[in-house]
C-alpha angles and dihedrals in degrees: 000000000000116000123201123204122189122201143158101072124131144120122323138170121239107278093027131118140237134177119214124201130205113197117195125199092228144021102288109130094066092063103022134059109251120213141189122215134182137197120201123197110285093005137099122258109268136194112252101182147315143219121212124218089256090056102254115138137205128196133184115254095251092064102033111123091021107056129052128192120208139156143206108211093190089061095038087233135134123197139204115200110198120194132174091024120203130200087248088066090067106122146107107277122214135183132209145143117267125216124222091255092057104259128118120255102214141033118276120264125217093273126217124263119237116190121183119190124207 
């Protein structure tokens, strides 16, 4: 079964940058839509953005212009570049593949913690 491992989180100052990585134990992002999610303290897990097999990306309004999703199919890895970080971005970030009907394809990994100080 496919395993997903998130990494790259850490501490950042407001206005700083981080790049998160999502390593998959198989070739999935060439045929599946990859997606990044986050869950902040006291809040529900929310979709941050996605990248389709053809390469098109979508991001929620609150991160547009600051975050970028990309992938490297040869490495079975998806990335989330986060610039101009805000304290509101503090959350545990998860990756997955998303199915056309809106559900995730695989089990959740451990996630990677992103903490942004003001």
